[in-house]
C-alpha positions in Angstrom: 66.0 29.1 17.3 66.5 32.9 17.0 63.3 34.9 17.2 62.3 38.5 17.7 59.5 38.6 20.3 57.4 41.2 22.1 56.3 40.5 25.6 55.7 44.1 26.6 59.3 44.8 25.5 60.9 44.0 22.2 63.8 41.5 22.5 65.8 38.9 20.6 65.7 35.4 22.1 68.1 32.7 20.9 66.3 29.7 22.5 62.8 30.1 21.2 61.2 26.6 20.6 61.3 25.5 17.0 57.7 24.9 15.8 56.4 21.5 14.8 53.8 21.6 12.0 50.5 20.1 13.1 48.2 18.2 10.7 47.2 20.4 7.8 50.2 22.7 8.2 53.7 23.1 6.9 56.9 24.3 8.5 58.8 27.0 6.6 62.4 28.0 7.1 62.2 31.8 6.8 64.8 33.4 4.5 63.9 37.0 5.3 61.0 39.0 6.7 59.8 42.6 6.5 58.9 45.0 9.3 55.5 46.5 8.7 53.8 49.5 10.3 51.4 47.0 12.0 54.5 45.5 13.8 55.4 49.0 14.9 51.9 49.6 16.2 51.9 46.2 18.1 54.9 47.3 20.1 52.8 50.4 21.1 50.0 48.1 22.3 47.9 47.5 19.1 45.9 44.2 19.3 47.5 43.3 22.7 49.7 40.7 20.9 52.5 38.9 22.8 54.9 36.5 21.0 57.0 36.4 17.8 56.3 39.4 15.6 56.1 39.7 11.8 53.9 38.6 9.0 55.7 39.6 5.7 58.1 36.8 4.7 59.6 34.6 2.1 60.9 31.2 3.0 61.6 27.6 2.0 59.3 24.7 2.7 61.3 22.8 5.4 59.2 19.6 5.5 56.7 17.9 3.2 53.2 19.3 3.6 51.1 17.3 6.0 47.7 16.5 4.3 44.7 17.9 6.1 42.9 14.7 5.3 45.2 11.7 4.8 42.4 9.8 3.1 42.3 12.3 0.2 42.9 11.0 -3.3 46.4 11.7 -4.7 45.2 14.6 -6.9 44.0 16.3 -3.7 47.2 16.0 -1.9 49.3 19.2 -1.3 50.3 21.0 -4.5 53.8 21.1 -6.0 54.1 24.6 -4.7 54.3 23.2 -1.1 56.9 20.5 -1.8 60.0 20.5 0.3 62.6 23.0 -0.9 60.2 25.3 -2.7 60.3 29.1 -2.1 57.0 30.3 -0.7 55.2 33.2 0.8 52.1 32.7 2.9 48.7 34.3 3.6 48.6 35.4 7.2 45.1 34.4 8.3 44.7 30.8 9.4 41.0 29.9 9.4 39.2 27.0 11.0 37.6 25.9 7.8 34.4 24.7 9.5 32.4 27.7 10.8 29.6 29.3 8.8 32.0 32.2 7.8 34.5 29.7 6.3 31.8 27.6 4.7 30.6 30.6 2.8 34.1 31.2 1.5 35.0 34.2 3.6 38.0 32.6 5.3 39.9 35.8 6.0 37.1 36.8 8.4 36.8 33.5 10.2 35.9 34.4 13.8 38.2 31.6 15.0 41.2 32.6 12.9 44.7 33.1 14.1 46.9 35.6 12.3 50.6 35.3 11.8 52.4 37.6 14.2 49.3 39.5 15.1 46.7 37.3 16.7 47.5 34.1 18.6 50.1 32.7 16.2 53.9 33.0 16.3 55.1 35.3 13.4 57.7 35.4 10.7 60.6 37.3 12.5 62.1 34.0 13.4 64.1 31.2 11.7 61.0 29.0 11.3 57.2 29.3 11.2 54.2 27.2 10.5 51.1 28.0 8.4 48.3 26.0 7.0 49.5 24.3 3.8 46.6 25.9 1.9 48.0 29.4 2.8 51.3 28.9 1.0 52.0 30.2 -2.5 55.1 29.4 -4.6 57.3 32.3 -5.5 58.1 32.6 -9.3 61.7 32.3 -10.2 61.7 35.8 -11.6 60.9 37.3 -8.2 63.9 37.8 -5.8 63.7 37.1 -2.1 63.7 40.8 -1.3 60.9 41.4 -3.7 58.9 38.5 -2.5 58.8 40.0 1.0 56.4 42.6 -0.4 53.8 40.1 -1.5 51.6 40.5 1.6 51.4 44.3 1.5 51.1 44.3 -2.3 48.2 41.9 -1.9 46.6 44.3 0.5 46.9 47.0 -2.1 45.3 44.7 -4.7 42.4 44.2 -2.4 41.2 47.7 -3.2 40.3 46.8 -6.8 38.8 43.6 -5.6 36.4 45.4 -3.2 35.4 48.2 -5.6 35.4 48.8 -9.3 37.5 51.8 -10.3 37.0 53.2 -13.8 39.5 55.0 -16.0 37.3 58.1 -15.7 37.3 58.1 -11.9 39.2 60.7 -10.0 41.1 58.9 -7.2 43.3 60.1 -4.4 45.7 58.1 -2.1 46.5 59.8 1.2 49.9 58.7 2.6 53.3 58.1 1.2 54.3 55.2 3.5 55.1 51.8 2.1 51.5 50.8 1.7 50.4 54.1 0.2 53.1 53.8 -2.4 52.0 50.3 -3.3 48.4 51.3 -3.4 49.1 54.2 -5.8 51.1 51.9 -8.1 48.2 49.3 -8.2 45.6 52.0 -8.8 47.6 53.5 -11.6 47.1 50.2 -13.5 43.3 51.0 -13.7 44.0 54.1 -15.8 42.2 56.4 -13.4 43.0 60.1 -12.8 45.3 59.6 -9.8 46.8 61.9 -7.2 48.9 60.9 -4.1 49.2 63.2 -1.1 52.2 62.8 1.2 54.7 64.6 3.4 58.0 63.4 1.9 59.2 64.6 -1.5 61.8 61.8 -1.6 59.1 59.1 -1.3 56.7 60.8 -3.7 59.5 61.0 -6.3 59.2 57.2 -6.6 55.7 57.7 -7.9 56.5 60.7 -10.0 59.0 58.6 -11.9 56.1 56.3 -12.8 54.0 59.2 -14.0 51.8 59.5 -10.9 50.8 63.0 -9.9 51.8 63.9 -6.3 51.7 66.8 -3.8 52.9 67.6 -0.3 50.3 70.4 0.0 46.9 68.9 0.8 45.4 72.5 1.2 46.2 73.2 -2.5 44.1 70.2 -3.7 41.0 71.5 -5.5 37.8 69.7 -6.0 36.7 66.3 -4.6 37.4 62.7 -5.6 35.2 59.8 -6.6 37.4 57.4 -4.5 39.8 58.3 -1.7 42.1 55.8 -0.1 43.3 56.5 3.4 46.8 55.0 4.0 48.0 57.8 6.3 48.3 55.5 9.3 47.0 58.1 11.8 43.7 59.6 12.8 44.1 62.8 10.8 44.2 60.9 7.6 40.5 59.9 7.9 39.4 63.5 8.4 41.3 64.6 5.3 39.9 61.7 3.3 36.4 62.6 4.3 36.8 66.2 3.2 38.2 65.1 -0.2 35.5 62.5 -0.9 32.7 63.8 -3.1 29.0 63.3 -2.1 28.1 59.7 -2.8 31.8 58.9 -3.3 33.8 56.1 -1.8 36.3 56.3 1.1 38.6 53.2 1.4 40.2 52.7 4.8 43.6 51.0 4.8 45.0 52.4 8.0 45.3 50.4 11.3 46.9 52.0 14.3 46.9 52.0 18.1 44.7 54.7 19.4 41.3 56.3 19.0 39.5 58.1 16.2 37.5 61.2 17.1 35.5 62.4 14.0 32.0 63.6 13.3 30.1 61.2 11.2 27.3 63.6 10.3 29.0 64.8 7.1 29.3 61.2 6.0 25.6 60.7 6.5 24.7 64.0 4.8 27.0 63.4 1.8 26.0 59.7 1.7 29.6 58.6 1.5 30.3 54.8 1.3 33.1 53.7 3.6 34.9 50.5 2.7 37.3 48.7 5.0 40.1 46.9 3.2 43.0 44.8 4.6 44.3 41.5 3.4 44.2 40.7 -0.3 44.9 38.2 -3.1 48.4 36.7 -3.1 48.1 35.3 -6.6 47.5 38.8 -8.0 50.4 40.3 -6.1 52.8 37.6 -7.2 51.7 38.0 -10.8 52.4 41.8 -10.6 55.8 41.2 -9.1 56.7 38.5 -11.7 55.6 40.9 -14.6 57.6 43.8 -13.0 54.5 46.0 -13.1 55.2 47.3 -9.5 58.4 48.8 -8.3 59.2 47.4 -4.9 63.0 47.7 -5.1 62.7 51.5 -4.6 60.7 50.9 -1.4 63.5 48.9 0.3 65.4 50.8 2.9 67.9 48.5 4.6 68.4 44.9 5.9 69.7 43.5 9.2 70.6 40.1 10.4 68.2 38.6 12.9 70.9 39.0 15.6 70.4 42.8 15.1 66.6 42.6 15.0 66.0 45.2 17.7 68.2 47.6 15.8 66.2 46.8 12.7 63.0 47.9 14.5 64.8 51.1 15.6 65.6 51.9 12.0 62.0 51.1 10.9 60.7 53.5 13.5 62.8 56.4 12.2 60.9 59.1 10.4 61.0 58.6 6.6 62.2 55.0 6.8 61.1 52.7 4.1 60.9 48.9 4.2 63.4 47.3 6.6 64.0 43.6 6.1 65.4 41.1 8.5 67.6 38.3 7.1 67.6 35.0 9.0 70.9 33.4 7.7 
């Protein structure tokens, strides 16, 4: 099959082995996949990954789901959502289901997990992939293929409000006007908080302004501090700005992952008793509901699409300054 792989160099291969779904997993025929900033960091050396890239996708169940335990009663067999021919998206972390972390319900932090296109599992920038059947979610009819690709990053944005309670009276700042920053701002707006987004691109920030979200490209002009600051900058400088903007005993949410180090003084964090919250993967059901109800604008975040045969070119476009979501179509 066609697949976009990274083996120290990004390349398209036309004879990558088609995966077979092991017990408990389902094979999905990928319709389209998105290129994420994490993918761009991987080709710089992040996580040391080698193999098929990509973790944002929408596809069609290609084979009937293999039950994890064949002796299950009929009502415990795979859900209708995983039946052959259904459109699905998939959670990217494949847990073992047996370790103490999994048994306490914290499957996304399973120490034995593989992660689609990131850690020890072939990703979504290929014509087929496999995932545990339990990871798959049916896509509502009202959500287009192009919109469904945003489920994974939108779920990551929803994770913020799962980790912390944000009140309508809270003053909240999002740093970064990349794809994730724009999604986080839209999700946080739904809480009714006093929200500001700081970015570098007036064109991108205009997407938020149309939705009534205050924005600025001049971080130096921001006055006062915030109850909650969300760092989506995707670089080391974002953390330092976020720390300066967080009030004493406020909360700093870290969403950025990138290849490279972080040199910052943590003394001000101790002195100001700032809470730091790491936040990554999130609830797919919540993201799909927001997409179905048209509460989040993802169409404005779409940049361009390329066939898989031009996958390397798609990455080149995604790496260009100011680029939004680039999608790769498999057909």
